[in-house]
ZAMI-935167 format. One line per 3 residues: their letters; for each residue x, y, z of C-alpha. Coordinates in steps of 0.25 Angstrom, whole numbers, always signed. Example, Ala and Ser with C-alpha at 12.3 -4.5 7.8 and 13.67 -1.06 7.14 Angstrom:
as = +49 -18 +31 | +55 -4 +29 .
! end
This chain:
xxx = -1 +1 +0 | +11 +9 +3 | +17 +7 -11 .
xxx = +4 +9 -18 | +2 +22 -10 | +15 +27 -14 .
xxx = +11 +25 -29 | -2 +31 -27 | +4 +43 -21 .
xxx = +15 +45 -31 | +5 +44 -42 | -5 +54 -36 .
xxx = +8 +64 -35 | +11 +62 -49 | -4 +65 -52 .
xxx = -4 +77 -43 | +8 +83 -49 | +2 +81 -64 .
xxx = -10 +87 -60 | -4 +100 -53 | +9 +101 -61 .
xxx = +5 +96 -74 | +12 +83 -81 | +25 +89 -86 .
xxx = +36 +79 -84 | +27 +68 -81 | +33 +55 -85 .
xxx = +44 +63 -91 | +55 +52 -88 | +46 +40 -92 .
xxx = +46 +46 -106 | +61 +45 -107 | +60 +31 -104 .
xxx = +48 +28 -112 | +56 +35 -125 | +68 +27 -121 .
xxx = +60 +14 -122 | +54 +19 -135 | +68 +21 -141 .
xxx = +72 +7 -136 | +60 +1 -143 | +64 +8 -156 .
xxx = +79 +2 -154 | +84 +16 -151 | +93 +22 -141 .
xxx = +85 +27 -128 | +97 +36 -125 | +94 +44 -137 .
xxx = +88 +57 -132 | +84 +62 -145 | +77 +49 -148 .
xxx = +71 +49 -134 | +65 +64 -138 | +60 +60 -151 .
xxx = +53 +48 -145 | +46 +57 -134 | +42 +68 -144 .
xxx = +36 +58 -153 | +27 +53 -141 | +23 +67 -138 .
xxx = +31 +68 -124 | +35 +81 -118 | +47 +75 -110 .
xxx = +59 +82 -104 | +69 +71 -108 | +82 +78 -103 .
xxx = +93 +67 -105 | +84 +56 -111 | +83 +42 -106 .
xxx = +94 +40 -97 | +91 +27 -89 | +97 +14 -92 .
xxx = +92 +8 -104 | +86 -4 -97 | +75 +5 -92 .
xxx = +71 +9 -105 | +70 -5 -109 | +61 -8 -98 .
xxx = +52 +3 -103 | +51 -1 -118 | +37 -8 -116 .
xxx = +32 +6 -112 | +39 +13 -124 | +29 +4 -132 .
xxx = +17 +13 -128 | +15 +28 -128 | +22 +36 -118 .
xxx = +10 +41 -110 | +5 +27 -108 | +19 +22 -105 .
xxx = +21 +33 -95 | +9 +29 -85 | +13 +15 -87 .
xxx = +26 +18 -81 | +20 +26 -70 | +11 +14 -67 .
xxx = +24 +6 -66 | +31 +16 -58 | +20 +16 -48 .
xxx = +19 +1 -46 | +34 +1 -44 | +32 +13 -34 .
xxx = +22 +5 -27 | +31 -8 -26 | +43 +0 -22 .
xxx = +35 +7 -10 | +29 -5 -5 | +43 -13 -5 .
xxx = +50 -1 +2 | +38 +1 +12 | +38 -15 +15 .
xxx = +53 -13 +20 | +48 -5 +32 | +48 -13 +43 .
xxx = +34 -16 +51 | +27 -7 +40 | +14 -1 +44 .
xxx = +3 +4 +35 | +5 +19 +39 | +20 +19 +35 .
xxx = +17 +10 +23 | +7 +20 +17 | +14 +33 +22 .
xxx = +26 +27 +15 | +19 +24 +3 | +13 +38 +2 .
xxx = +28 +45 +5 | +33 +36 -5 | +23 +41 -16 .
xxx = +26 +55 -11 | +41 +53 -13 | +45 +64 -24 .
xxx = +55 +54 -32 | +43 +44 -33 | +33 +55 -38 .
xxx = +44 +61 -48 | +47 +47 -54 | +32 +44 -56 .
xxx = +29 +58 -62 | +42 +58 -72 | +41 +44 -75 .
xxx = +54 +40 -69 | +59 +25 -67 | +62 +27 -52 .
xxx = +50 +21 -46 | +54 +7 -54 | +67 +8 -49 .
xxx = +62 +11 -35 | +54 -3 -35 | +67 -10 -39 .
xxx = +74 -3 -28 | +64 -5 -18 | +64 -20 -21 .
xxx = +80 -20 -19 | +78 -12 -6 | +68 -24 +0 .
xxx = +81 -33 -5 | +73 -40 -15 | +84 -43 -26 .
xxx = +90 -30 -23 | +102 -33 -34 | +92 -35 -46 .
xxx = +83 -23 -42 | +95 -14 -39 | +100 -19 -53 .
xxx = +86 -16 -60 | +84 -3 -53 | +99 +2 -58 .
xxx = +96 -2 -72 | +84 +8 -73 | +91 +19 -66 .
xxx = +106 +18 -63 | +107 +24 -49 | +100 +13 -42 .
xxx = +113 +5 -43 | +118 +12 -31 | +110 +3 -23 .
xxx = +120 -8 -25 | +129 -1 -15 | +119 -7 -4 .
xxx = +125 -20 -9 | +140 -17 -11 | +140 -11 +3 .
xxx = +134 -22 +11 | +143 -30 +20 | +146 -40 +13 .
xxx = +143 -33 +0 | +130 -40 -7 | +138 -43 -20 .
xxx = +128 -52 -25 | +118 -42 -24 | +127 -31 -31 .
xxx = +131 -41 -42 | +116 -44 -44 | +111 -30 -45 .
xxx = +123 -26 -56 | +121 -37 -63 | +106 -34 -66 .
xxx = +110 -20 -68 | +120 -24 -78 | +111 -33 -86 .
xxx = +100 -23 -87 | +109 -13 -91 | +114 -21 -103 .
xxx = +105 -14 -112 | +113 -2 -109 | +125 -7 -118 .
xxx = +117 -4 -130 | +113 +10 -126 | +125 +17 -131 .
xxx = +119 +32 -130 | +119 +31 -114 | +135 +29 -113 .
xxx = +137 +44 -117 | +129 +49 -107 | +138 +46 -95 .
xxx = +141 +61 -95 | +126 +65 -94 | +124 +56 -82 .
xxx = +136 +61 -74 | +136 +76 -78 | +129 +87 -71 .
xxx = +114 +87 -72 | +106 +99 -67 | +93 +94 -71 .
xxx = +82 +97 -61 | +78 +83 -58 | +92 +78 -54 .
xxx = +93 +77 -39 | +107 +69 -39 | +120 +74 -34 .
xxx = +122 +78 -48 | +110 +86 -50 | +112 +94 -37 .
xxx = +127 +98 -40 | +123 +100 -55 | +113 +110 -51 .
xxx = +122 +117 -41 | +132 +120 -52 | +125 +120 -66 .
xxx = +114 +128 -70 | +100 +120 -73 | +87 +123 -80 .
xxx = +82 +127 -65 | +93 +129 -56 | +106 +138 -56 .
xxx = +118 +133 -50 | +123 +139 -36 | +137 +135 -39 .
xxx = +139 +136 -54 | +151 +128 -59 | +150 +117 -48 .
xxx = +158 +105 -53 | +146 +95 -53 | +151 +82 -59 .
xxx = +163 +81 -49 | +155 +85 -36 | +144 +76 -40 .
xxx = +154 +65 -41 | +160 +69 -28 | +146 +69 -21 .
xxx = +142 +56 -26 | +155 +49 -22 | +154 +54 -8 .
xxx = +138 +50 -7 | +143 +37 -13 | +153 +35 -3 .
xxx = +145 +39 +9 | +133 +29 +4 | +143 +18 +3 .
xxx = +149 +22 +17 | +135 +21 +23 | +133 +8 +17 .
xxx = +145 +1 +23 | +145 +8 +36 | +130 +5 +39 .
xxx = +130 -7 +48 | +120 -18 +44 | +113 -8 +34 .
xxx = +100 -14 +28 | +100 -17 +13 | +87 -6 +12 .
xxx = +97 +5 +18 | +108 +2 +10 | +101 +1 -2 .
xxx = +92 +14 +0 | +106 +22 +3 | +113 +16 -10 .
xxx = +102 +20 -19 | +101 +33 -13 | +116 +35 -17 .
xxx = +111 +32 -31 | +100 +42 -30 | +108 +54 -26 .
xxx = +120 +51 -34 | +115 +47 -48 | +118 +59 -56 .
xxx = +105 +61 -64 | +95 +56 -53 | +82 +65 -52 .
xxx = +73 +66 -40 | +65 +55 -45 | +76 +45 -44 .
xxx = +76 +47 -29 | +65 +37 -27 | +75 +26 -22 .
xxx = +76 +36 -9 | +63 +30 -5 | +72 +17 -1 .
xxx = +80 +26 +8 | +67 +33 +15 | +61 +19 +17 .
xxx = +74 +14 +23 | +75 +25 +32 | +60 +23 +37 .
xxx = +63 +9 +40 | +75 +13 +49 | +69 +24 +57 .
xxx = +66 +17 +71 | +64 +30 +78 | +73 +39 +71 .
xxx = +62 +48 +65 | +72 +59 +63 | +75 +52 +51 .
xxx = +61 +54 +46 | +63 +69 +47 | +76 +70 +39 .
xxx = +71 +59 +29 | +58 +68 +27 | +67 +81 +24 .
xxx = +74 +72 +13 | +61 +67 +7 | +55 +81 +7 .
xxx = +67 +86 +0 | +64 +78 -12 | +49 +82 -12 .
xxx = +55 +98 -11 | +64 +94 -24 | +51 +89 -31 .
xxx = +45 +102 -28 | +57 +112 -32 | +58 +104 -45 .
xxx = +44 +105 -48 | +45 +121 -47 | +60 +121 -52 .
xxx = +57 +132 -62 | +55 +142 -51 | +62 +136 -39 .
xxx = +78 +134 -43 | +81 +145 -52 | +79 +158 -43 .
xxx = +93 +156 -37 | +104 +146 -40 | +104 +142 -24 .
xxx = +90 +135 -28 | +98 +126 -35 | +101 +119 -22 .
xxx = +86 +116 -20 | +85 +108 -34 | +92 +96 -26 .
xxx = +84 +95 -14 | +79 +82 -18 | +94 +77 -17 .
xxx = +96 +83 -3 | +84 +75 +1 | +90 +62 -5 .
xxx = +102 +66 +3 | +95 +65 +16 | +87 +53 +13 .
xxx = +101 +46 +10 | +107 +51 +22 | +96 +46 +31 .
xxx = +97 +33 +24 | +112 +33 +27 | +111 +36 +41 .
xxx = +100 +25 +44 | +110 +16 +38 | +120 +21 +47 .
xxx = +112 +21 +59 | +103 +9 +59 | +94 +8 +70 .
xxx = +92 -6 +77 | +81 -14 +72 | +79 -21 +86 .
xxx = +82 -16 +100 | +94 -20 +105 | +93 -33 +114 .
xxx = +94 -32 +129 | +106 -36 +136 | +103 -49 +144 .
xxx = +100 -48 +160 | +114 -50 +168 | +114 -64 +174 .
x = +114 -67 +188 .
! end
């Protein structure tokens, strides 16, 4: 019921947004996937931006394509059946699949909470449906809810290696979840090997997609686009002018600073995973995925959906430490604030260069949630009271 409620609430928010703000951008990202599937069905290159535009224009779509289709070709192959029907009908089918995936993912995550009660299940489902990355993923037709389902299965330790490999073949950043297997003591080499094998097999079609090879510079270069909530997006908007922001620090060396920041975060994450004594798989996976979420150079706010794993893990380990709820709520609200600021980006960010800092409040919220996850791993609470010492013998 919590999963169903999450899907209903998220759908209601999308409907409300369309009714109050219009349908501009609705299914925007899905139309890239759909057009890539159309090109594959025709035997063409899905990474050919010009051909992608031609397909979308021929279908009468008003799309902000940007860099075009930028995911592994495996996901485009999955969508080839939907590419056989008209884009509007295909988009609603994809939304239905995303809602089913959301329902299953939230049900699995809520099921991991010990002694789950009806109020917690329903409140958790409603909160998940209100999570801004979930709503944005559904609105723009992103693949994140399908990825979330695979990650939720891995979180429950059901075939975690294959599930991480599958999720990473759709979007590459979940591969960071394999850190949870590498840093266990002893390392879960079998889990790691299976995950990498599944990923490698699913990425084999990429060998024939020659156009993506020349785009490495695009993926690692600065990106000021307004939806980019990664470390890359934050530093890029601080140092480079964009459509909606003016840089407070012009000329900032974005690429080297990004690499240093990501390296520091990665080192800290690995250190926490290694130092945390008797850390559960759920917490280790949540923190490992958090690293991928904030470090991947092109991750939008909608790609923050795996942070729900962090939120659920923190909740399962509260045990009286309710101050964690207050700090976590700040992180959650910053994600909501980011969604609201971005919706008014035409007027919010341009008045002063200092306002460019506000274009990354979603990242600040994610850093708070990640910090809490690390804290809970390092400072676990006892699941059972310490046994009383035996009485002295007489």
